[in-house]
C-alpha positions, -999 to 999 in steps of 0.1 A, spaced: 554 216 568 585 209 548 588 245 537 617 268 544 631 301 532 662 300 510 682 332 518 704 327 487 675 322 463 652 347 479 623 322 478 607 294 497 619 259 491 595 230 495 603 194 500 573 178 482 588 143 483 593 144 521 558 159 525 542 130 505 564 104 522 551 115 556 515 114 543 520 79 530 536 68 563 507 82 582 482 65 560 500 32 565 501 37 603 464 47 605 455 16 585 474 -6 608 461 11 639 424 7 628 429 -27 613 418 -15 579 431 5 549 417 40 544 404 54 512 431 61 486 453 91 495 434 100 527 461 118 547 478 132 515 445 143 500 435 160 532 469 177 536 469 188 499 434 203 505 447 222 535 477 235 516 454 247 488 431 264 514 461 280 532 475 293 499 441 308 489 438 324 523 472 340 519 464 351 484 430 365 494 446 396 512 465 410 483 439 401 457 411 416 478 432 447 483 437 452 445 400 446 438 390 470 466 414 497 453 406 490 417 442 484 409 457 457 388 468 425 406 500 408 394 503 373 407 540 371 398 548 403 417 566 386 446 586 406 471 615 380 475 608 381 513 596 354 537 569 378 549 556 385 514 522 369 509 528 360 473 561 344 482 545 324 510 516 312 488 540 303 460 561 283 484 531 264 497 519 254 462 553 238 456 540 210 479 512 203 454 516 181 423 515 209 397 534 242 396 506 258 376 485 255 408 497 288 421 481 308 393 450 286 393 445 291 430 449 328 424 421 327 399 399 306 422 405 330 451 396 360 429 364 342 418 355 335 454 361 371 465 339 384 437 308 365 449 284 390 465 283 375 500 320 372 503 326 406 487 303 423 513 325 408 540 357 419 523 345 455 520 333 455 556 367 443 567 385 468 544 364 497 558 371 486 594 408 483 586 408 519 572 390 531 603 413 513 628 445 512 609 453 476 620 435 447 635 444 415 654 437 381 639 409 375 665 392 407 653 396 399 616 383 364 619 348 377 626 347 393 591 357 362 572 331 341 556 325 305 567 347 280 549 330 263 520 330 225 521 355 211 495 368 245 486 392 250 471 388 220 449 414 204 428 399 220 396 387 256 389 355 242 374 346 224 406 354 255 426 331 276 404 303 250 409 307 252 447 306 290 445 275 289 422 257 267 447 265 292 475 250 321 455 218 302 447 
């Protein structure tokens, strides 16, 4: 996905231009194949949404852990390692138009985790992890909430509106 680890810089490096060029080329090819032009930004908008969702999913673990433990979460506390969740999420957000997105997605993820229905699932997963010690992805997936349509949105305000609708 145009993202690779830089051993010298101890961080991920993203090629946003190549990512966007590929999306534009796909849009053009899809338009020609179907004989029509698609809505503005269709592949790029979908890919950007997926990048935001992936980054939030990666951030959810460390944020949930700090909320569960009652400890302070520092979004800039990267581990300078390709396996570090914060480094991975930060790298992904470099594919998006704005660098401030990383912090904003962290806040959106925290807001989502604090909704009662999601938090019940988080605590159930945390308790199961404490009991088992570790779990496979297939076991964890059963604890995760269903994805919200259009979440995460491009703005924190829209994300809060989506979460509020879920709570009602």
